[in-house]
mmCIF file as Biopython writes it, N, C-alpha, C and O atoms, coordinates in Angstrom:
data_model
#
loop_
_atom_site.group_PDB
_atom_site.id
_atom_site.type_symbol
_atom_site.label_atom_id
_atom_site.label_alt_id
_atom_site.label_comp_id
_atom_site.label_asym_id
_atom_site.label_entity_id
_atom_site.label_seq_id
_atom_site.pdbx_PDB_ins_code
_atom_site.Cartn_x
_atom_site.Cartn_y
_atom_site.Cartn_z
_atom_site.occupancy
_atom_site.B_iso_or_equiv
_atom_site.auth_seq_id
_atom_site.auth_asym_id
_atom_site.pdbx_PDB_model_num
ATOM 1   N N  . MET A ? 1  ? 10.578  -9.404  28.470  1.0 0.0 1  A 1 
ATOM 2   C CA . MET A ? 1  ? 9.980   -10.445 27.991  1.0 0.0 1  A 1 
ATOM 3   C C  . MET A ? 1  ? 9.295   -10.245 26.643  1.0 0.0 1  A 1 
ATOM 4   O O  . MET A ? 1  ? 9.572   -10.869 25.619  1.0 0.0 1  A 1 
ATOM 5   N N  . VAL A ? 2  ? 8.298   -9.227  26.781  1.0 0.0 2  A 1 
ATOM 6   C CA . VAL A ? 2  ? 7.469   -8.591  25.460  1.0 0.0 2  A 1 
ATOM 7   C C  . VAL A ? 2  ? 8.508   -8.055  24.545  1.0 0.0 2  A 1 
ATOM 8   O O  . VAL A ? 2  ? 8.403   -8.191  23.326  1.0 0.0 2  A 1 
ATOM 9   N N  . GLY A ? 3  ? 9.534   -7.434  25.118  1.0 0.0 3  A 1 
ATOM 10  C CA . GLY A ? 3  ? 10.392  -6.567  24.064  1.0 0.0 3  A 1 
ATOM 11  C C  . GLY A ? 3  ? 11.226  -7.556  23.393  1.0 0.0 3  A 1 
ATOM 12  O O  . GLY A ? 3  ? 11.464  -7.234  22.229  1.0 0.0 3  A 1 
ATOM 13  N N  . GLU A ? 4  ? 11.732  -8.631  23.754  1.0 0.0 4  A 1 
ATOM 14  C CA . GLU A ? 4  ? 12.411  -9.872  23.188  1.0 0.0 4  A 1 
ATOM 15  C C  . GLU A ? 4  ? 11.664  -10.444 22.011  1.0 0.0 4  A 1 
ATOM 16  O O  . GLU A ? 4  ? 12.173  -10.561 20.896  1.0 0.0 4  A 1 
ATOM 17  N N  . VAL A ? 5  ? 10.189  -10.862 22.373  1.0 0.0 5  A 1 
ATOM 18  C CA . VAL A ? 5  ? 9.378   -11.574 21.656  1.0 0.0 5  A 1 
ATOM 19  C C  . VAL A ? 5  ? 9.015   -10.527 20.395  1.0 0.0 5  A 1 
ATOM 20  O O  . VAL A ? 5  ? 8.851   -11.045 19.290  1.0 0.0 5  A 1 
ATOM 21  N N  . PHE A ? 6  ? 8.895   -9.198  20.511  1.0 0.0 6  A 1 
ATOM 22  C CA . PHE A ? 6  ? 8.886   -8.124  19.610  1.0 0.0 6  A 1 
ATOM 23  C C  . PHE A ? 6  ? 9.838   -8.063  18.700  1.0 0.0 6  A 1 
ATOM 24  O O  . PHE A ? 6  ? 9.670   -8.200  17.488  1.0 0.0 6  A 1 
ATOM 25  N N  . ARG A ? 7  ? 11.095  -7.808  19.389  1.0 0.0 7  A 1 
ATOM 26  C CA . ARG A ? 7  ? 12.693  -7.775  18.181  1.0 0.0 7  A 1 
ATOM 27  C C  . ARG A ? 7  ? 12.508  -9.075  17.587  1.0 0.0 7  A 1 
ATOM 28  O O  . ARG A ? 7  ? 12.656  -8.975  16.370  1.0 0.0 7  A 1 
ATOM 29  N N  . PHE A ? 8  ? 12.207  -10.425 17.996  1.0 0.0 8  A 1 
ATOM 30  C CA . PHE A ? 8  ? 12.284  -11.443 17.364  1.0 0.0 8  A 1 
ATOM 31  C C  . PHE A ? 8  ? 11.556  -11.474 16.473  1.0 0.0 8  A 1 
ATOM 32  O O  . PHE A ? 8  ? 12.033  -11.975 15.455  1.0 0.0 8  A 1 
ATOM 33  N N  . GLU A ? 9  ? 10.412  -11.086 16.410  1.0 0.0 9  A 1 
ATOM 34  C CA . GLU A ? 9  ? 9.403   -11.190 15.152  1.0 0.0 9  A 1 
ATOM 35  C C  . GLU A ? 9  ? 9.766   -9.975  14.111  1.0 0.0 9  A 1 
ATOM 36  O O  . GLU A ? 9  ? 9.776   -10.174 12.896  1.0 0.0 9  A 1 
ATOM 37  N N  . LEU A ? 10 ? 10.061  -8.713  14.685  1.0 0.0 10 A 1 
ATOM 38  C CA . LEU A ? 10 ? 10.249  -7.755  13.843  1.0 0.0 10 A 1 
ATOM 39  C C  . LEU A ? 10 ? 11.476  -8.514  13.040  1.0 0.0 10 A 1 
ATOM 40  O O  . LEU A ? 10 ? 11.212  -8.620  11.843  1.0 0.0 10 A 1 
ATOM 41  N N  . ALA A ? 11 ? 12.625  -9.009  13.377  1.0 0.0 11 A 1 
ATOM 42  C CA . ALA A ? 11 ? 14.015  -9.368  12.722  1.0 0.0 11 A 1 
ATOM 43  C C  . ALA A ? 11 ? 13.350  -10.495 12.057  1.0 0.0 11 A 1 
ATOM 44  O O  . ALA A ? 11 ? 14.104  -10.596 11.089  1.0 0.0 11 A 1 
ATOM 45  N N  . TYR A ? 12 ? 12.556  -11.322 11.911  1.0 0.0 12 A 1 
ATOM 46  C CA . TYR A ? 12 ? 12.057  -12.468 11.359  1.0 0.0 12 A 1 
ATOM 47  C C  . TYR A ? 12 ? 11.413  -12.003 10.087  1.0 0.0 12 A 1 
ATOM 48  O O  . TYR A ? 12 ? 11.623  -12.421 8.948   1.0 0.0 12 A 1 
ATOM 49  N N  . ALA A ? 13 ? 10.458  -10.916 10.548  1.0 0.0 13 A 1 
ATOM 50  C CA . ALA A ? 13 ? 9.550   -10.405 9.374   1.0 0.0 13 A 1 
ATOM 51  C C  . ALA A ? 13 ? 10.467  -9.598  8.241   1.0 0.0 13 A 1 
ATOM 52  O O  . ALA A ? 13 ? 10.360  -9.641  7.016   1.0 0.0 13 A 1 
ATOM 53  N N  . LEU A ? 14 ? 11.349  -8.893  9.016   1.0 0.0 14 A 1 
ATOM 54  C CA . LEU A ? 14 ? 12.470  -8.035  7.853   1.0 0.0 14 A 1 
ATOM 55  C C  . LEU A ? 14 ? 13.184  -8.937  7.229   1.0 0.0 14 A 1 
ATOM 56  O O  . LEU A ? 14 ? 13.689  -8.508  6.191   1.0 0.0 14 A 1 
ATOM 57  N N  . ARG A ? 15 ? 13.480  -10.366 7.559   1.0 0.0 15 A 1 
ATOM 58  C CA . ARG A ? 15 ? 14.361  -10.992 6.929   1.0 0.0 15 A 1 
ATOM 59  C C  . ARG A ? 15 ? 13.416  -11.661 5.529   1.0 0.0 15 A 1 
ATOM 60  O O  . ARG A ? 15 ? 13.897  -11.940 4.431   1.0 0.0 15 A 1 
ATOM 61  N N  . ARG A ? 16 ? 12.250  -11.782 5.862   1.0 0.0 16 A 1 
ATOM 62  C CA . ARG A ? 16 ? 11.628  -12.565 4.679   1.0 0.0 16 A 1 
ATOM 63  C C  . ARG A ? 16 ? 11.399  -11.509 3.239   1.0 0.0 16 A 1 
ATOM 64  O O  . ARG A ? 16 ? 11.156  -10.319 3.442   1.0 0.0 16 A 1 
ATOM 65  N N  . PRO A ? 17 ? 11.458  -11.837 2.352   1.0 0.0 17 A 1 
ATOM 66  C CA . PRO A ? 17 ? 11.320  -11.152 1.115   1.0 0.0 17 A 1 
ATOM 67  C C  . PRO A ? 17 ? 9.656   -10.777 0.665   1.0 0.0 17 A 1 
ATOM 68  O O  . PRO A ? 17 ? 9.430   -10.002 -0.264  1.0 0.0 17 A 1 
ATOM 69  N N  . ALA A ? 18 ? 8.797   -11.287 1.278   1.0 0.0 18 A 1 
ATOM 70  C CA . ALA A ? 18 ? 7.391   -11.092 0.984   1.0 0.0 18 A 1 
ATOM 71  C C  . ALA A ? 18 ? 7.007   -9.884  1.875   1.0 0.0 18 A 1 
ATOM 72  O O  . ALA A ? 18 ? 5.987   -9.234  1.646   1.0 0.0 18 A 1 
ATOM 73  N N  . THR A ? 19 ? 7.942   -9.570  3.009   1.0 0.0 19 A 1 
ATOM 74  C CA . THR A ? 19 ? 7.737   -8.326  3.529   1.0 0.0 19 A 1 
ATOM 75  C C  . THR A ? 19 ? 8.092   -6.965  2.899   1.0 0.0 19 A 1 
ATOM 76  O O  . THR A ? 19 ? 7.620   -5.834  3.008   1.0 0.0 19 A 1 
ATOM 77  N N  . TRP A ? 20 ? 9.061   -7.486  2.230   1.0 0.0 20 A 1 
ATOM 78  C CA . TRP A ? 20 ? 9.653   -6.015  0.986   1.0 0.0 20 A 1 
ATOM 79  C C  . TRP A ? 20 ? 8.943   -6.200  -0.003  1.0 0.0 20 A 1 
ATOM 80  O O  . TRP A ? 20 ? 8.646   -5.097  -0.461  1.0 0.0 20 A 1 
ATOM 81  N N  . VAL A ? 21 ? 8.389   -7.224  -0.740  1.0 0.0 21 A 1 
ATOM 82  C CA . VAL A ? 21 ? 7.388   -7.036  -1.630  1.0 0.0 21 A 1 
ATOM 83  C C  . VAL A ? 21 ? 6.211   -6.157  -1.165  1.0 0.0 21 A 1 
ATOM 84  O O  . VAL A ? 21 ? 5.932   -5.035  -1.589  1.0 0.0 21 A 1 
ATOM 85  N N  . TYR A ? 22 ? 5.565   -6.874  -0.208  1.0 0.0 22 A 1 
ATOM 86  C CA . TYR A ? 22 ? 4.178   -6.081  0.065   1.0 0.0 22 A 1 
ATOM 87  C C  . TYR A ? 22 ? 4.481   -4.573  0.335   1.0 0.0 22 A 1 
ATOM 88  O O  . TYR A ? 22 ? 3.736   -3.667  -0.040  1.0 0.0 22 A 1 
ATOM 89  N N  . ALA A ? 23 ? 5.725   -4.379  1.067   1.0 0.0 23 A 1 
ATOM 90  C CA . ALA A ? 23 ? 5.805   -2.859  1.462   1.0 0.0 23 A 1 
ATOM 91  C C  . ALA A ? 23 ? 6.146   -1.764  0.034   1.0 0.0 23 A 1 
ATOM 92  O O  . ALA A ? 23 ? 5.807   -0.592  -0.125  1.0 0.0 23 A 1 
ATOM 93  N N  . ALA A ? 24 ? 6.909   -2.642  -0.839  1.0 0.0 24 A 1 
ATOM 94  C CA . ALA A ? 24 ? 6.946   -1.745  -2.137  1.0 0.0 24 A 1 
ATOM 95  C C  . ALA A ? 24 ? 5.801   -1.633  -3.259  1.0 0.0 24 A 1 
ATOM 96  O O  . ALA A ? 24 ? 5.729   -0.832  -4.191  1.0 0.0 24 A 1 
ATOM 97  N N  . VAL A ? 25 ? 5.013   -2.565  -2.932  1.0 0.0 25 A 1 
ATOM 98  C CA . VAL A ? 25 ? 3.652   -2.395  -3.600  1.0 0.0 25 A 1 
ATOM 99  C C  . VAL A ? 25 ? 2.753   -1.265  -2.955  1.0 0.0 25 A 1 
ATOM 100 O O  . VAL A ? 25 ? 2.270   -0.296  -3.542  1.0 0.0 25 A 1 
ATOM 101 N N  . LEU A ? 26 ? 2.626   -1.623  -1.527  1.0 0.0 26 A 1 
ATOM 102 C CA . LEU A ? 26 ? 1.852   -0.474  -0.914  1.0 0.0 26 A 1 
ATOM 103 C C  . LEU A ? 26 ? 2.456   0.889   -0.845  1.0 0.0 26 A 1 
ATOM 104 O O  . LEU A ? 26 ? 1.865   1.886   -0.431  1.0 0.0 26 A 1 
ATOM 105 N N  . LEU A ? 27 ? 3.723   0.845   -1.300  1.0 0.0 27 A 1 
ATOM 106 C CA . LEU A ? 27 ? 4.087   2.234   -1.552  1.0 0.0 27 A 1 
ATOM 107 C C  . LEU A ? 27 ? 4.251   2.746   -3.103  1.0 0.0 27 A 1 
ATOM 108 O O  . LEU A ? 27 ? 4.378   3.955   -3.300  1.0 0.0 27 A 1 
ATOM 109 N N  . LEU A ? 28 ? 4.249   2.050   -3.935  1.0 0.0 28 A 1 
ATOM 110 C CA . LEU A ? 28 ? 4.333   2.297   -5.307  1.0 0.0 28 A 1 
ATOM 111 C C  . LEU A ? 28 ? 2.941   2.647   -5.850  1.0 0.0 28 A 1 
ATOM 112 O O  . LEU A ? 28 ? 2.592   3.711   -6.361  1.0 0.0 28 A 1 
ATOM 113 N N  . VAL A ? 29 ? 2.201   1.515   -5.633  1.0 0.0 29 A 1 
ATOM 114 C CA . VAL A ? 29 ? 0.719   2.049   -6.103  1.0 0.0 29 A 1 
ATOM 115 C C  . VAL A ? 29 ? 0.097   3.358   -5.826  1.0 0.0 29 A 1 
ATOM 116 O O  . VAL A ? 29 ? -0.612  3.851   -6.704  1.0 0.0 29 A 1 
ATOM 117 N N  . PRO A ? 30 ? 0.271   3.956   -4.753  1.0 0.0 30 A 1 
ATOM 118 C CA . PRO A ? 30 ? -0.465  5.312   -4.680  1.0 0.0 30 A 1 
ATOM 119 C C  . PRO A ? 30 ? 0.070   6.139   -5.548  1.0 0.0 30 A 1 
ATOM 120 O O  . PRO A ? 30 ? -0.591  7.032   -6.077  1.0 0.0 30 A 1 
ATOM 121 N N  . PHE A ? 31 ? 1.572   5.894   -5.835  1.0 0.0 31 A 1 
ATOM 122 C CA . PHE A ? 31 ? 2.123   7.197   -6.733  1.0 0.0 31 A 1 
ATOM 123 C C  . PHE A ? 31 ? 1.736   6.790   -8.317  1.0 0.0 31 A 1 
ATOM 124 O O  . PHE A ? 31 ? 1.753   7.635   -9.212  1.0 0.0 31 A 1 
ATOM 125 N N  . LEU A ? 32 ? 1.406   5.463   -8.530  1.0 0.0 32 A 1 
ATOM 126 C CA . LEU A ? 32 ? 1.308   5.141   -9.870  1.0 0.0 32 A 1 
ATOM 127 C C  . LEU A ? 32 ? -0.160  5.037   -10.234 1.0 0.0 32 A 1 
ATOM 128 O O  . LEU A ? 32 ? -0.393  4.881   -11.433 1.0 0.0 32 A 1 
ATOM 129 N N  . MET A ? 33 ? -1.158  5.098   -9.424  1.0 0.0 33 A 1 
ATOM 130 C CA . MET A ? 33 ? -2.475  4.969   -9.460  1.0 0.0 33 A 1 
ATOM 131 C C  . MET A ? 33 ? -3.126  6.247   -10.168 1.0 0.0 33 A 1 
ATOM 132 O O  . MET A ? 33 ? -4.089  6.066   -10.914 1.0 0.0 33 A 1 
ATOM 133 N N  . PRO A ? 34 ? -2.601  7.594   -9.945  1.0 0.0 34 A 1 
ATOM 134 C CA . PRO A ? 34 ? -3.335  8.747   -10.239 1.0 0.0 34 A 1 
ATOM 135 C C  . PRO A ? 34 ? -2.680  8.618   -11.951 1.0 0.0 34 A 1 
ATOM 136 O O  . PRO A ? 34 ? -3.447  9.166   -12.743 1.0 0.0 34 A 1 
ATOM 137 N N  . HIS A ? 35 ? -1.639  8.106   -12.507 1.0 0.0 35 A 1 
ATOM 138 C CA . HIS A ? 35 ? -1.194  8.168   -13.601 1.0 0.0 35 A 1 
ATOM 139 C C  . HIS A ? 35 ? -1.799  7.213   -14.528 1.0 0.0 35 A 1 
ATOM 140 O O  . HIS A ? 35 ? -1.602  7.291   -15.740 1.0 0.0 35 A 1 
ATOM 141 N N  . ALA A ? 36 ? -2.606  6.222   -13.935 1.0 0.0 36 A 1 
ATOM 142 C CA . ALA A ? 36 ? -3.256  4.991   -14.697 1.0 0.0 36 A 1 
ATOM 143 C C  . ALA A ? 36 ? -4.766  5.843   -15.047 1.0 0.0 36 A 1 
ATOM 144 O O  . ALA A ? 36 ? -5.497  5.490   -15.973 1.0 0.0 36 A 1 
ATOM 145 N N  . ILE A ? 37 ? -5.004  6.734   -14.354 1.0 0.0 37 A 1 
ATOM 146 C CA . ILE A ? 37 ? -6.408  7.225   -14.618 1.0 0.0 37 A 1 
ATOM 147 C C  . ILE A ? 37 ? -6.137  8.108   -15.685 1.0 0.0 37 A 1 
ATOM 148 O O  . ILE A ? 37 ? -4.995  8.517   -15.891 1.0 0.0 37 A 1 
ATOM 149 N N  . ASP A ? 38 ? -7.338  8.508   -16.544 1.0 0.0 38 A 1 
ATOM 150 C CA . ASP A ? 38 ? -7.210  9.390   -17.647 1.0 0.0 38 A 1 
ATOM 151 C C  . ASP A ? 38 ? -7.523  10.704  -16.811 1.0 0.0 38 A 1 
ATOM 152 O O  . ASP A ? 38 ? -8.535  11.064  -16.211 1.0 0.0 38 A 1 
ATOM 153 N N  . GLY A ? 39 ? -6.076  11.378  -17.026 1.0 0.0 39 A 1 
ATOM 154 C CA . GLY A ? 39 ? -6.342  12.867  -16.352 1.0 0.0 39 A 1 
ATOM 155 C C  . GLY A ? 39 ? -7.053  13.872  -17.360 1.0 0.0 39 A 1 
ATOM 156 O O  . GLY A ? 39 ? -7.157  15.057  -17.045 1.0 0.0 39 A 1 
ATOM 157 N N  . ALA A ? 40 ? -7.518  13.422  -18.513 1.0 0.0 40 A 1 
ATOM 158 C CA . ALA A ? 40 ? -8.078  14.444  -19.323 1.0 0.0 40 A 1 
ATOM 159 C C  . ALA A ? 40 ? -9.636  14.560  -19.114 1.0 0.0 40 A 1 
ATOM 160 O O  . ALA A ? 40 ? -10.300 15.567  -19.361 1.0 0.0 40 A 1 
ATOM 161 N N  . SER A ? 41 ? -10.040 13.545  -18.692 1.0 0.0 41 A 1 
ATOM 162 C CA . SER A ? 41 ? -11.514 13.873  -18.232 1.0 0.0 41 A 1 
ATOM 163 C C  . SER A ? 41 ? -12.033 13.956  -17.204 1.0 0.0 41 A 1 
ATOM 164 O O  . SER A ? 41 ? -13.262 14.032  -17.214 1.0 0.0 41 A 1 
ATOM 165 N N  . GLN A ? 42 ? -11.318 13.976  -15.906 1.0 0.0 42 A 1 
ATOM 166 C CA . GLN A ? 42 ? -11.299 14.346  -14.785 1.0 0.0 42 A 1 
ATOM 167 C C  . GLN A ? 42 ? -10.034 14.736  -14.039 1.0 0.0 42 A 1 
ATOM 168 O O  . GLN A ? 42 ? -8.986  14.246  -14.459 1.0 0.0 42 A 1 
ATOM 169 N N  . LEU A ? 43 ? -9.987  15.554  -12.987 1.0 0.0 43 A 1 
ATOM 170 C CA . LEU A ? 43 ? -8.729  16.183  -12.226 1.0 0.0 43 A 1 
ATOM 171 C C  . LEU A ? 43 ? -8.452  15.066  -11.011 1.0 0.0 43 A 1 
ATOM 172 O O  . LEU A ? 43 ? -9.198  14.612  -10.143 1.0 0.0 43 A 1 
ATOM 173 N N  . LEU A ? 44 ? -7.068  14.828  -11.332 1.0 0.0 44 A 1 
ATOM 174 C CA . LEU A ? 44 ? -6.740  13.881  -10.377 1.0 0.0 44 A 1 
ATOM 175 C C  . LEU A ? 44 ? -6.987  13.901  -8.667  1.0 0.0 44 A 1 
ATOM 176 O O  . LEU A ? 44 ? -7.033  12.967  -7.866  1.0 0.0 44 A 1 
ATOM 177 N N  . ASN A ? 45 ? -7.097  15.096  -8.512  1.0 0.0 45 A 1 
ATOM 178 C CA . ASN A ? 45 ? -7.532  15.317  -7.114  1.0 0.0 45 A 1 
ATOM 179 C C  . ASN A ? 45 ? -9.094  15.548  -6.946  1.0 0.0 45 A 1 
ATOM 180 O O  . ASN A ? 45 ? -9.463  16.231  -5.991  1.0 0.0 45 A 1 
ATOM 181 N N  . SER A ? 46 ? -9.848  15.120  -7.650  1.0 0.0 46 A 1 
ATOM 182 C CA . SER A ? 46 ? -11.324 15.084  -7.693  1.0 0.0 46 A 1 
ATOM 183 C C  . SER A ? 46 ? -11.783 14.431  -6.767  1.0 0.0 46 A 1 
ATOM 184 O O  . SER A ? 46 ? -11.081 13.462  -6.477  1.0 0.0 46 A 1 
ATOM 185 N N  . PRO A ? 47 ? -13.135 14.625  -5.873  1.0 0.0 47 A 1 
ATOM 186 C CA . PRO A ? 47 ? -13.592 13.588  -4.969  1.0 0.0 47 A 1 
ATOM 187 C C  . PRO A ? 47 ? -13.732 12.265  -5.683  1.0 0.0 47 A 1 
ATOM 188 O O  . PRO A ? 47 ? -13.332 11.245  -5.122  1.0 0.0 47 A 1 
ATOM 189 N N  . ASP A ? 48 ? -14.086 12.234  -6.466  1.0 0.0 48 A 1 
ATOM 190 C CA . ASP A ? 48 ? -14.432 10.934  -7.484  1.0 0.0 48 A 1 
ATOM 191 C C  . ASP A ? 48 ? -13.288 10.180  -7.589  1.0 0.0 48 A 1 
ATOM 192 O O  . ASP A ? 48 ? -13.269 9.029   -7.152  1.0 0.0 48 A 1 
ATOM 193 N N  . ALA A ? 49 ? -12.013 10.850  -8.288  1.0 0.0 49 A 1 
ATOM 194 C CA . ALA A ? 49 ? -10.973 10.161  -8.420  1.0 0.0 49 A 1 
ATOM 195 C C  . ALA A ? 49 ? -10.288 9.702   -7.072  1.0 0.0 49 A 1 
ATOM 196 O O  . ALA A ? 49 ? -9.823  8.563   -7.116  1.0 0.0 49 A 1 
ATOM 197 N N  . VAL A ? 50 ? -10.113 10.530  -5.634  1.0 0.0 50 A 1 
ATOM 198 C CA . VAL A ? 50 ? -9.665  10.271  -4.695  1.0 0.0 50 A 1 
ATOM 199 C C  . VAL A ? 50 ? -10.490 8.976   -4.166  1.0 0.0 50 A 1 
ATOM 200 O O  . VAL A ? 50 ? -9.943  7.940   -3.787  1.0 0.0 50 A 1 
ATOM 201 N N  . THR A ? 51 ? -11.806 9.182   -4.197  1.0 0.0 51 A 1 
ATOM 202 C CA . THR A ? 51 ? -12.598 8.076   -3.627  1.0 0.0 51 A 1 
ATOM 203 C C  . THR A ? 51 ? -12.278 6.513   -4.300  1.0 0.0 51 A 1 
ATOM 204 O O  . THR A ? 51 ? -12.305 5.472   -3.643  1.0 0.0 51 A 1 
ATOM 205 N N  . ASN A ? 52 ? -12.003 6.603   -5.615  1.0 0.0 52 A 1 
ATOM 206 C CA . ASN A ? 52 ? -11.764 5.456   -6.350  1.0 0.0 52 A 1 
ATOM 207 C C  . ASN A ? 52 ? -10.133 4.887   -5.996  1.0 0.0 52 A 1 
ATOM 208 O O  . ASN A ? 52 ? -9.818  3.706   -5.856  1.0 0.0 52 A 1 
ATOM 209 N N  . ILE A ? 53 ? -9.378  5.876   -5.917  1.0 0.0 53 A 1 
ATOM 210 C CA . ILE A ? 53 ? -8.288  5.394   -5.546  1.0 0.0 53 A 1 
ATOM 211 C C  . ILE A ? 53 ? -7.993  4.689   -4.151  1.0 0.0 53 A 1 
ATOM 212 O O  . ILE A ? 53 ? -7.281  3.689   -4.060  1.0 0.0 53 A 1 
ATOM 213 N N  . SER A ? 54 ? -8.722  5.422   -2.884  1.0 0.0 54 A 1 
ATOM 214 C CA . SER A ? 54 ? -8.689  5.030   -1.624  1.0 0.0 54 A 1 
ATOM 215 C C  . SER A ? 54 ? -9.718  3.539   -1.780  1.0 0.0 54 A 1 
ATOM 216 O O  . SER A ? 54 ? -9.587  2.641   -0.948  1.0 0.0 54 A 1 
ATOM 217 N N  . ALA A ? 55 ? -10.401 3.456   -2.561  1.0 0.0 55 A 1 
ATOM 218 C CA . ALA A ? 55 ? -11.188 1.980   -2.442  1.0 0.0 55 A 1 
ATOM 219 C C  . ALA A ? 55 ? -10.214 0.853   -2.841  1.0 0.0 55 A 1 
ATOM 220 O O  . ALA A ? 55 ? -10.190 -0.265  -2.328  1.0 0.0 55 A 1 
ATOM 221 N N  . VAL A ? 56 ? -9.395  1.311   -3.849  1.0 0.0 56 A 1 
ATOM 222 C CA . VAL A ? 56 ? -8.421  0.243   -4.604  1.0 0.0 56 A 1 
ATOM 223 C C  . VAL A ? 56 ? -7.212  -0.003  -3.566  1.0 0.0 56 A 1 
ATOM 224 O O  . VAL A ? 56 ? -6.788  -1.146  -3.400  1.0 0.0 56 A 1 
ATOM 225 N N  . LEU A ? 57 ? -6.682  1.064   -2.889  1.0 0.0 57 A 1 
ATOM 226 C CA . LEU A ? 57 ? -5.824  0.681   -2.235  1.0 0.0 57 A 1 
ATOM 227 C C  . LEU A ? 57 ? -5.979  0.191   -0.882  1.0 0.0 57 A 1 
ATOM 228 O O  . LEU A ? 57 ? -5.079  -0.393  -0.279  1.0 0.0 57 A 1 
ATOM 229 N N  . GLY A ? 58 ? -7.368  0.484   -0.309  1.0 0.0 58 A 1 
ATOM 230 C CA . GLY A ? 58 ? -7.969  -0.281  1.016   1.0 0.0 58 A 1 
ATOM 231 C C  . GLY A ? 58 ? -8.120  -1.867  0.845   1.0 0.0 58 A 1 
ATOM 232 O O  . GLY A ? 58 ? -7.913  -2.787  1.636   1.0 0.0 58 A 1 
ATOM 233 N N  . GLY A ? 59 ? -8.621  -1.836  -0.671  1.0 0.0 59 A 1 
ATOM 234 C CA . GLY A ? 59 ? -8.951  -3.462  -0.893  1.0 0.0 59 A 1 
ATOM 235 C C  . GLY A ? 59 ? -7.445  -4.172  -1.067  1.0 0.0 59 A 1 
ATOM 236 O O  . GLY A ? 59 ? -7.314  -5.338  -0.693  1.0 0.0 59 A 1 
ATOM 237 N N  . LEU A ? 60 ? -6.360  -3.480  -1.617  1.0 0.0 60 A 1 
ATOM 238 C CA . LEU A ? 60 ? -5.095  -4.116  -1.615  1.0 0.0 60 A 1 
ATOM 239 C C  . LEU A ? 60 ? -4.340  -4.387  -0.383  1.0 0.0 60 A 1 
ATOM 240 O O  . LEU A ? 60 ? -3.467  -5.251  -0.307  1.0 0.0 60 A 1 
ATOM 241 N N  . GLY A ? 61 ? -4.844  -3.333  0.934   1.0 0.0 61 A 1 
ATOM 242 C CA . GLY A ? 61 ? -4.415  -3.229  2.170   1.0 0.0 61 A 1 
ATOM 243 C C  . GLY A ? 61 ? -4.839  -4.412  2.701   1.0 0.0 61 A 1 
ATOM 244 O O  . GLY A ? 61 ? -4.079  -5.192  3.274   1.0 0.0 61 A 1 
ATOM 245 N N  . MET A ? 62 ? -6.044  -4.597  2.539   1.0 0.0 62 A 1 
ATOM 246 C CA . MET A ? 62 ? -7.137  -5.639  3.152   1.0 0.0 62 A 1 
ATOM 247 C C  . MET A ? 62 ? -6.458  -7.285  2.755   1.0 0.0 62 A 1 
ATOM 248 O O  . MET A ? 62 ? -6.352  -8.214  3.555   1.0 0.0 62 A 1 
ATOM 249 N N  . LEU A ? 63 ? -6.107  -7.291  1.463   1.0 0.0 63 A 1 
ATOM 250 C CA . LEU A ? 63 ? -5.600  -8.495  1.122   1.0 0.0 63 A 1 
ATOM 251 C C  . LEU A ? 63 ? -4.220  -8.958  1.737   1.0 0.0 63 A 1 
ATOM 252 O O  . LEU A ? 63 ? -3.953  -10.123 2.031   1.0 0.0 63 A 1 
ATOM 253 N N  . VAL A ? 64 ? -3.195  -7.620  1.919   1.0 0.0 64 A 1 
ATOM 254 C CA . VAL A ? 64 ? -2.011  -7.915  2.346   1.0 0.0 64 A 1 
ATOM 255 C C  . VAL A ? 64 ? -2.425  -8.351  3.888   1.0 0.0 64 A 1 
ATOM 256 O O  . VAL A ? 64 ? -1.963  -9.356  4.429   1.0 0.0 64 A 1 
ATOM 257 N N  . SER A ? 65 ? -3.132  -7.671  4.359   1.0 0.0 65 A 1 
ATOM 258 C CA . SER A ? 65 ? -3.206  -8.047  6.022   1.0 0.0 65 A 1 
ATOM 259 C C  . SER A ? 65 ? -3.880  -9.186  6.011   1.0 0.0 65 A 1 
ATOM 260 O O  . SER A ? 65 ? -4.129  -9.767  7.067   1.0 0.0 65 A 1 
#
C-alpha cells in the first residue's frame, strides 16, 4: 500500500515542470555562485566564501521546500 502511494507521488512530481525547474536551479547555483564572487579579492575556497555560499544555498533550499 505504501509503495503504491510512493510510486504515485513520485510519478506525479516528475510530471510537473516545477520539479525540474527547482532541480535545475538547485544544481546550477552551486556551480555558478563561486564565479559571481570576485575571485581577485579572496580565494573561492576560503572559509568566508564557503560560509556565504552555504548561507545563500540554504536560503534557496528553504524557499523551495
